[in-house]
TIRO-740811 format. One record per residue: residue number from 1; chain; residue in one letter; x negated, y, z negated of N, C-alpha, C, O in turn. Coordinates in steps of 0.001 Angstrom, whole numbers, plus 500000, padded with zeros to 6 digits. Atoms other than C-alpha are relative to their C-alpha. Layout:
<dotis>
DOTI  num  chaine  residu     nxx     nyy     nzz    caxx    cayy    cazz     cxx     cyy     czz     oxx     oyy     ozz
DOTI  NUM       A       A       X       Y       Z       X       Y       Z       X       Y       Z       X       Y       Z
...
</dotis>
This chain:
<dotis>
DOTI  num  chaine  residu     nxx     nyy     nzz    caxx    cayy    cazz     cxx     cyy     czz     oxx     oyy     ozz
DOTI    1       A       X  498710  499348  499884  447893  451215  180536  500025  501292  499181  500556  502307  499632
DOTI    2       A       X  499999  498816  500852  447339  453650  177657  499238  501149  500642  499651  502305  500546
DOTI    3       A       X  500789  498954  499337  444679  455529  179613  500782  500650  501131  500656  501849  501382
DOTI    4       A       X  499236  499488  498864  447031  455888  182554  501034  501040  499582  501335  501954  500350
DOTI    5       A       X  498967  499062  500451  449642  457738  180481  499483  500999  498961  500265  501795  498442
DOTI    6       A       X  500568  499119  501036  447283  459593  178098  500245  501470  500319  500639  502232  499436
DOTI    7       A       X  499780  498599  499633  447523  462872  180026  501476  500375  499886  501825  501469  499441
DOTI    8       A       X  498564  499757  500101  451293  462555  180226  500421  500169  498542  501183  501078  498212
DOTI    9       A       X  499679  499927  501420  451544  461931  176491  499469  501296  499403  500151  501949  498612
DOTI   10       A       X  500595  498749  500489  449224  464840  175777  500860  501195  500405  501026  502135  499627
DOTI   11       A       X  499164  498887  499540  451462  467114  177845  501315  500064  499217  501887  501145  499070
DOTI   12       A       X  498786  499992  500830  454480  466047  175728  499718  500758  498700  500517  501596  498284
DOTI   13       A       X  500364  499283  501230  452702  467228  172561  499894  501500  500263  500373  502307  499468
DOTI   14       A       X  500139  498587  499653  451834  470510  174280  501360  500638  500260  501607  501763  499826
DOTI   15       A       X  498662  499467  499703  455412  470978  175537  500821  500199  498726  501487  501222  498564
DOTI   16       A       X  499258  499884  501257  456924  470317  172110  499429  501143  499164  500185  501917  498577
DOTI   17       A       X  500624  498902  500747  454414  472671  170469  500447  501354  500559  500736  502275  499795
DOTI   18       A       X  499523  498767  499385  455393  475378  172962  501469  500250  499654  501856  501372  499327
DOTI   19       A       X  498567  499881  500261  459099  474698  172429  500279  500508  498598  501126  501383  498417
DOTI   20       A       X  499740  499604  501394  458946  475072  168641  499078  501126  499524  499109  501519  498358
DOTI   21       A       X  500928  498902  500281  456287  477800  168797  499022  499647  498876  498736  500464  498001
DOTI   22       A       X  501022  500436  500956  453789  475789  166763  498686  500686  500356  498483  501103  501497
DOTI   23       A       X  501299  499385  499742  450295  477201  166405  499129  499135  500892  498304  499646  501649
DOTI   24       A       X  500758  500899  499142  448852  474118  168066  500730  498665  500102  501634  498370  499320
DOTI   25       A       X  499372  501314  499821  449805  470682  169314  499669  499051  498854  500336  498031  498685
DOTI   26       A       X  500343  500853  501143  448110  469204  166239  501053  500101  498891  501050  499293  497962
DOTI   27       A       X  498920  499873  500971  451139  470411  164250  501216  499163  500385  502224  499181  499679
DOTI   28       A       X  498890  500796  499494  453383  468055  166237  499730  498524  499752  498643  498022  500039
DOTI   29       A       X  500066  501458  500165  454042  464438  165289  501239  499419  500665  502360  499858  500407
DOTI   30       A       X  498887  500680  499346  456186  462214  167445  500135  498613  499388  499186  497829  499387
DOTI   31       A       X  499729  501309  500589  457778  459222  165724  501312  499474  500571  501991  500154  501341
DOTI   32       A       X  498877  500676  499362  460552  456806  166542  501381  500493  499610  502345  500210  500322
DOTI   33       A       X  498678  499512  500395  463393  458523  164637  499864  501145  499007  498809  501347  498406
DOTI   34       A       X  499975  498915  500977  464374  461499  162507  499871  499449  498580  499260  500085  497721
DOTI   35       A       X  500102  500607  501328  464714  459167  159511  498554  499679  499656  498105  499946  498541
DOTI   36       A       X  501416  500299  500225  461126  457979  159889  499224  501297  499765  498385  501366  498867
DOTI   37       A       X  500686  498711  500171  459941  461579  160278  500291  500587  498631  499381  501039  497936
DOTI   38       A       X  499607  499410  501283  461895  462751  157237  499336  499260  498844  498784  499888  497941
DOTI   39       A       X  500569  500733  501134  460713  459940  154969  498489  500157  499927  497937  500276  498833
DOTI   40       A       X  501461  499789  500031  457064  460313  156002  499658  501362  499414  498769  501482  498571
DOTI   41       A       X  500255  498646  500506  457180  464051  155364  500356  500096  498520  499609  500674  497731
DOTI   42       A       X  499549  499954  501385  459117  463632  152133  498988  499330  499068  498574  499921  498071
DOTI   43       A       X  500953  500713  500855  456755  461020  150670  498673  500753  499903  498052  500786  498840
DOTI   44       A       X  501230  499213  500022  453775  463151  151634  500135  501189  499052  499231  501469  498265
DOTI   45       A       X  499811  498808  500837  455229  466227  149929  500142  499650  498523  499563  500328  497674
DOTI   46       A       X  499855  500323  501425  456271  464515  146705  498692  499483  499413  498372  499761  498257
DOTI   47       A       X  501303  500455  500487  452912  462798  146418  499068  501188  499771  498319  501209  498794
DOTI   48       A       X  500813  498790  500196  451211  466187  146891  500395  500698  498714  499535  501100  497930
DOTI   49       A       X  499530  499332  501211  453368  467698  144176  499581  499215  498754  499179  499802  497750
DOTI   50       A       X  500361  500832  501144  452685  464772  141857  498520  500146  499670  498151  500283  498503
DOTI   51       A       X  501447  499866  500217  448905  465022  142339  499618  501404  499562  498820  501589  498643
DOTI   52       A       X  500387  498613  500233  448715  468794  142338  500370  500475  498601  499579  501140  497931
DOTI   53       A       X  499525  499468  501265  450738  469463  139251  500197  498931  498950  500493  499227  497793
DOTI   54       A       X  499697  501095  500912  451071  466052  137700  501370  500213  499372  501561  500040  498168
DOTI   55       A       X  498656  499683  500487  454734  466964  137441  500680  498758  499454  500930  497797  500181
DOTI   56       A       X  499174  501039  500592  456529  464717  135038  501433  500503  500036  501693  501690  499836
DOTI   57       A       X  498584  499664  499972  460274  464670  135350  500286  501119  500998  501040  502046  500703
DOTI   58       A       X  499717  499038  498942  460239  466659  138579  501419  499854  500504  502079  498842  500267
DOTI   59       A       X  498643  499986  499455  463476  467550  140328  499923  500198  501507  499182  501045  502005
DOTI   60       A       X  499863  499887  498551  464320  467060  143994  501407  500521  500265  502389  499893  499869
DOTI   61       A       X  498691  499452  499641  467136  469267  145284  500361  499569  501410  499536  499629  502322
DOTI   62       A       X  499482  500362  498684  469257  468041  148178  501353  500668  500172  501903  501230  499225
DOTI   63       A       X  498663  499461  499777  472483  469184  149788  501035  498900  499808  500716  497712  499865
DOTI   64       A       X  498899  500966  500125  475864  467532  149243  500192  499202  501278  500657  498063  501233
DOTI   65       A       X  499749  500630  498704  475957  466684  152950  498733  499371  500576  498610  499226  501792
DOTI   66       A       X  501268  500575  499525  472496  465112  153147  500251  498613  500589  501171  497905  500181
DOTI   67       A       X  499904  501335  499408  472016  462022  155282  499758  498943  498930  498925  499124  498043
DOTI   68       A       X  500101  501078  500988  472408  458781  153316  498571  499467  499894  498090  499223  498787
DOTI   69       A       X  501375  500527  500037  468925  457537  154294  499080  500939  499225  498184  500478  498518
DOTI   70       A       X  500813  499030  500737  467400  460753  152904  500282  499910  498500  499367  499960  497679
DOTI   71       A       X  499620  500104  501410  469342  460426  149657  499422  498723  499387  498920  498740  498262
DOTI   72       A       X  500544  501275  500491  468291  456781  149289  498495  500134  499765  497997  499728  498714
DOTI   73       A       X  501453  499844  500152  464606  457635  149866  499666  500883  498803  498791  500541  498008
DOTI   74       A       X  500258  499084  501111  464701  460564  147422  500344  499341  498663  499594  499457  497694
DOTI   75       A       X  499566  500638  501245  466615  458578  144797  499062  498871  499585  498725  498732  498409
DOTI   76       A       X  500926  501107  500278  464340  455552  145065  498677  500539  499453  498159  500037  498455
DOTI   77       A       X  501266  499420  500444  461207  457701  144739  500162  500600  498604  499312  500411  497734
DOTI   78       A       X  499759  499363  501303  462700  459655  141839  500101  498949  498893  499508  499110  497827
DOTI   79       A       X  499839  501053  501014  463699  456496  139967  498651  499370  499650  498383  499086  498482
DOTI   80       A       X  501294  500632  500235  460214  455017  140380  498975  500911  499333  497956  500435  498833
DOTI   81       A       X  500976  499055  500549  458476  458177  139153  500551  500848  498851  499899  501796  498415
DOTI   82       A       X  499434  499255  501129  460778  459437  136387  500508  501378  500370  500607  502255  499512
DOTI   83       A       X  499477  498720  499543  462128  462295  138471  501519  499919  500111  502116  498873  499855
DOTI   84       A       X  498554  499928  499795  465707  463401  139170  500294  500563  501379  499505  501320  501944
DOTI   85       A       X  499487  499425  498758  467661  464155  142315  501288  500730  499641  502204  500139  499069
DOTI   86       A       X  498786  499216  500243  470232  466941  142044  500513  500543  501324  499748  501046  502147
DOTI   87       A       X  499381  499410  498813  472672  467963  144743  500335  501453  499691  500925  501763  498656
DOTI   88       A       X  499608  498598  500132  473016  471696  145208  501501  500046  500282  501940  499546  501318
DOTI   89       A       X  498552  499966  499757  476758  472362  144840  500341  500669  501335  499606  501515  501844
DOTI   90       A       X  499504  499449  498740  478720  473173  147965  501025  501088  499727  501625  501156  498654
DOTI   91       A       X  498921  499019  500084  481005  476085  148604  501333  499256  500042  501401  498103  500468
DOTI   92       A       X  498668  500607  500047  484701  475392  148164  500971  500789  500882  500822  501995  501080
DOTI   93       A       X  498912  499332  499277  487740  476143  150283  500944  500610  498972  500760  500430  497768
DOTI   94       A       X  499046  499361  500915  490649  478112  148816  500717  498991  499117  501079  499306  497984
DOTI   95       A       X  499313  501019  500805  492262  474877  147634  499035  499172  499143  499446  498202  498508
DOTI   96       A       X  500981  500655  500858  489042  473774  145901  499282  498821  500618  498503  498150  499942
DOTI   97       A       X  500665  501100  499313  487906  471228  148487  498570  500395  500356  498320  501517  500797
DOTI   98       A       X  501396  499740  499660  484157  470967  148994  499837  500122  501511  500401  499336  502272
DOTI   99       A       X  500271  499820  498566  482945  472265  152366  498770  499215  500440  498606  498930  501626
DOTI  100       A       X  501261  500649  499663  479595  470482  152200  498878  500996  500269  497714  500606  500363
DOTI  101       A       X  500980  498942  499732  477831  473812  152861  499374  500443  498679  500083  500694  497705
DOTI  102       A       X  500715  499601  501216  475165  474748  150297  500529  501335  499481  500659  502302  500232
DOTI  103       A       X  499547  498791  500672  476449  477326  147810  498759  500795  499586  498017  500381  498695
DOTI  104       A       X  501205  499203  500257  473788  480054  147788  499958  500537  498571  498882  500654  497984
DOTI  105       A       X  499977  499524  501391  474929  481394  144408  499567  498887  499047  498852  499141  498078
DOTI  106       A       X  500409  501128  500843  474513  477933  142883  498491  499772  500114  497819  499536  499111
DOTI  107       A       X  501449  500163  499822  471023  477614  144406  499255  501103  499266  498244  500838  498615
DOTI  108       A       X  500637  498892  500707  470122  481054  143060  500022  499742  498498  499046  500027  497803
DOTI  109       A       X  499875  500343  501415  471371  479918  139644  498982  498925  499609  498388  498983  498533
DOTI  110       A       X  500990  501051  500258  469170  476808  139884  498605  500589  499921  497809  500202  499065
DOTI  111       A       X  501332  499395  499958  466146  478935  140734  499768  500991  498866  498623  501268  498510
DOTI  112       A       X  500161  499004  501070  466820  481455  137964  500065  499385  498608  499850  500082  497617
DOTI  113       A       X  499963  500651  501304  467217  478887  135178  501327  500120  499287  501405  499853  498088
DOTI  114       A       X  498686  499851  500626  470904  479551  134544  500985  498923  500449  502168  498983  500114
DOTI  115       A       X  499109  501047  499494  472294  476444  136256  500154  498899  498962  499170  498325  498495
DOTI  116       A       X  499703  501036  500976  473997  474019  133886  500506  498751  500724  501399  498828  501568
DOTI  117       A       X  499547  501262  499420  474378  470368  134851  500251  499001  498875  499800  499187  497745
DOTI  118       A       X  499621  500984  501011  475738  467322  133051  499444  498628  500354  499457  498209  501511
DOTI  119       A       X  500390  501400  499892  474310  463872  132498  500702  499295  498851  500527  499642  497683
DOTI  120       A       X  499187  500625  501038  476617  461553  130669  500952  501053  499476  501631  501716  500260
DOTI  121       A       X  499150  498975  500588  478483  463793  128283  499247  501250  499593  499833  502174  499030
DOTI  122       A       X  500812  498873  500451  475603  466208  127708  499770  501027  501095  499671  500680  502272
DOTI  123       A       X  500297  498909  499074  474991  469595  129335  498551  500430  499828  498018  500442  498718
DOTI  124       A       X  501388  499545  499997  471527  470833  130281  499866  501203  500916  500593  501329  501901
DOTI  125       A       X  500382  498931  499074  470087  473982  131797  498835  499486  500825  497882  498927  500283
DOTI  126       A       X  501083  500433  499123  467914  473224  134813  498817  500950  499847  498951  502158  500043
DOTI  127       A       X  501232  499222  500070  464352  474402  134243  499437  500077  501417  499001  499059  501954
DOTI  128       A       X  500460  499914  498607  463326  475753  137674  498546  499580  500194  498153  499241  501310
DOTI  129       A       X  501392  500437  499878  459674  474911  136929  499927  498502  500323  498901  498026  500809
DOTI  130       A       X  499971  501430  499687  460707  471243  137298  500307  499740  501472  500044  498642  501963
DOTI  131       A       X  499625  500212  498600  461936  471747  140882  498731  499884  500832  497897  500789  500844
DOTI  132       A       X  501200  500252  499209  459333  470260  143197  500285  500021  501498  499440  500449  502284
DOTI  133       A       X  499649  500119  498585  461145  469707  146505  501438  500462  500185  502304  500183  499356
DOTI  134       A       X  498639  499663  499582  464187  471207  148195  500135  499508  501434  499456  500009  502330
DOTI  135       A       X  499846  500628  498692  465349  469110  151156  501418  500224  500511  502381  499699  499951
DOTI  136       A       X  498690  499625  499464  468195  470485  153259  500040  499693  501489  499099  500003  502219
DOTI  137       A       X  499787  500184  498572  469530  469391  156617  500823  501177  500493  501876  501486  499937
DOTI  138       A       X  499351  498799  499473  470520  472418  158676  501373  499687  500575  502373  500257  500139
DOTI  139       A       X  498737  500358  499351  473213  470845  160875  500130  498480  500000  499768  497823  500976
DOTI  140       A       X  499866  501454  500037  473994  467312  159743  501036  499535  501034  502172  500008  501047
DOTI  141       A       X  499092  500465  498949  475537  465474  162667  501131  499159  499444  502126  498929  500130
DOTI  142       A       X  498946  500820  500592  477584  463348  160280  501170  500830  499489  502201  500269  499119
DOTI  143       A       X  498909  499173  500520  479707  466337  159220  500297  501219  500861  501408  501747  500811
DOTI  144       A       X  499777  498830  499166  479274  469178  161693  499868  501335  499284  500082  502384  499892
DOTI  145       A       X  500166  498730  500715  478627  471763  158985  498690  500661  500421  497815  500029  501012
DOTI  146       A       X  501241  499267  499752  475966  474431  159336  499581  500617  498671  500233  501530  498164
DOTI  147       A       X  500502  499451  501254  473955  475090  156198  499285  501319  500256  498654  501487  501300
DOTI  148       A       X  500625  498681  499849  472704  478671  155660  498488  499943  499776  497969  500509  498814
DOTI  149       A       X  501425  500270  500183  469079  477659  156146  499139  501265  499938  498218  501320  499123
DOTI  150       A       X  500836  498796  500148  467643  481150  156765  500096  500592  498594  499090  501018  498027
DOTI  151       A       X  499810  499453  501345  469126  482314  153458  499390  499088  498934  498823  499571  497954
DOTI  152       A       X  500620  500952  500927  468013  479135  151655  498486  500185  500030  497840  500250  498984
DOTI  153       A       X  501436  499767  499859  464508  479638  153020  499564  501285  499321  498515  501330  498677
DOTI  154       A       X  500322  498707  500628  464552  483259  151855  499993  499875  498473  499078  500372  497816
DOTI  155       A       X  499945  500180  501460  465611  482295  148303  498777  499225  499503  498168  499591  498498
DOTI  156       A       X  501150  500809  500411  462888  479643  148104  498688  500762  500183  497781  500656  499358
DOTI  157       A       X  501202  499204  499774  460282  481966  149598  499843  501049  498890  498740  501256  498384
DOTI  158       A       X  500056  499012  501084  461157  484654  147031  499595  499332  498682  498790  499885  497933
DOTI  159       A       X  500366  500722  501220  460932  482093  144208  498516  499654  500024  497811  499852  499035
DOTI  160       A       X  501412  500380  499893  457564  480848  145473  499077  501200  499851  498003  501079  499262
DOTI  161       A       X  500826  498801  500142  456213  484397  145701  499882  500413  498540  498840  500916  498120
DOTI  162       A       X  500032  499644  501420  457113  484959  142051  499250  498965  499165  498624  499312  498163
DOTI  163       A       X  500497  501076  500857  455927  481579  140768  498861  499182  500594  498410  498216  499980
DOTI  164       A       X  501089  500727  499361  453240  480400  143159  499304  500943  500958  499324  502160  500770
DOTI  165       A       X  500585  499201  498949  451351  481588  146181  500447  499405  501322  500998  498305  501351
DOTI  166       A       X  499577  500511  498705  451994  481188  149882  499259  498718  500352  499831  497823  500975
DOTI  167       A       X  500761  501207  499674  449224  478603  150167  500235  498878  498997  500013  497711  499319
DOTI  168       A       X  499696  500996  501030  450201  476812  146939  501398  500270  499453  501536  500749  498328
DOTI  169       A       X  498653  499681  500462  453979  477101  146704  500411  499175  498796  499973  498036  498630
DOTI  170       A       X  499457  500703  501155  455767  476148  143519  500944  498896  500460  500913  497785  499932
DOTI  171       A       X  499028  500962  499501  458519  474391  145462  499738  499778  501484  499749  500736  502257
DOTI  172       A       X  500055  500330  498586  457967  472597  148772  501426  499858  500475  502288  499371  499743
DOTI  173       A       X  498645  500184  499514  460998  472695  150952  499999  499484  501422  499193  499878  502265
DOTI  174       A       X  499795  500590  498691  462143  470687  153909  501315  500537  500532  502366  500300  499936
DOTI  175       A       X  498799  499545  499311  464621  472368  156199  499718  499843  501476  498557  499820  501883
DOTI  176       A       X  500289  500254  498596  465074  471849  159879  500310  501192  500888  500682  501020  502049
DOTI  177       A       X  499914  498772  499216  465324  475462  161026  499573  501162  499105  499603  501035  497881
DOTI  178       A       X  500240  498724  500678  464269  479006  160029  499190  499934  498704  499582  499247  497761
DOTI  179       A       X  500850  499870  501185  461508  479766  157503  499574  498652  499451  499691  498402  498252
DOTI  180       A       X  500285  501369  500402  460312  476197  157406  498534  499784  499682  497660  500477  500203
DOTI  181       A       X  501334  500551  500164  457263  474481  156081  499919  498728  500816  498831  498270  501163
DOTI  182       A       X  499953  501229  499237  458383  471412  157965  501280  499983  500826  502353  500295  500310
DOTI  183       A       X  498843  500089  499110  460719  470954  160926  500094  498578  500519  499135  498043  501075
DOTI  184       A       X  499749  501331  499452  462220  467595  161808  501175  500145  500946  502223  500670  500572
DOTI  185       A       X  498954  499836  499006  464267  467447  164949  500075  498766  500863  499100  498027  501001
DOTI  186       A       X  499861  501075  499025  465633  464922  167363  500259  500651  501348  501097  501545  501473
DOTI  187       A       X  499836  499507  498645  465350  465620  171034  500278  498811  500895  499684  497744  500739
DOTI  188       A       X  499703  501080  499069  466821  463544  173784  499355  500363  501332  499681  501383  501938
DOTI  189       A       X  500666  499779  498722  464610  463296  176830  500646  499090  501038  500804  497889  500819
DOTI  190       A       X  499407  500769  498927  466211  462196  180052  499115  500115  501234  498580  501181  501536
DOTI  191       A       X  500737  499989  498757  464449  461227  183220  500990  500211  501140  501954  499461  501295
DOTI  192       A       X  499123  499715  498861  466061  462741  186278  499247  499605  501262  498118  500036  501499
DOTI  193       A       X  500639  500470  498758  465315  461058  189571  500617  500700  501178  500226  500452  502318
</dotis>
């Protein structure tokens, strides 16, 4: 049975690679859900960071509107490895309500070493050298917001150029659009008869 559909399956990889403008079909992985894709990619990236830099007390940045499964995976990994998970603050409406959209000024502050956060009653400045991963969902379906992913990618790319190299970035980042190192997407395929 597998041989009978091998060509069909191969054409799916080629079609997806064409759709996302990948360099080759080997850059495409098809899995059963976006959650599985995200966690596989996330665990791979944090393990790379851990091995490459032996980062103790690394920091994983996420958005306020991140999917719960992503937050659980990041938090569990961080707890088991002595790392921290910090949410990038969101922009606010005029009445002070959080929009859920990543605040670019706050992210810039995190990357420049001027971001102050609190644990318990104590205040700390975030050392940007501790940031290992930035994981942002572009358009979370649970809220309908649209995160400024091109601008987030630009800020992270500029930081990496100053503090790493393109082939060995200081901060790995997961975003699902524009200037990505990794793209995770869900596509619905329908058979039309």
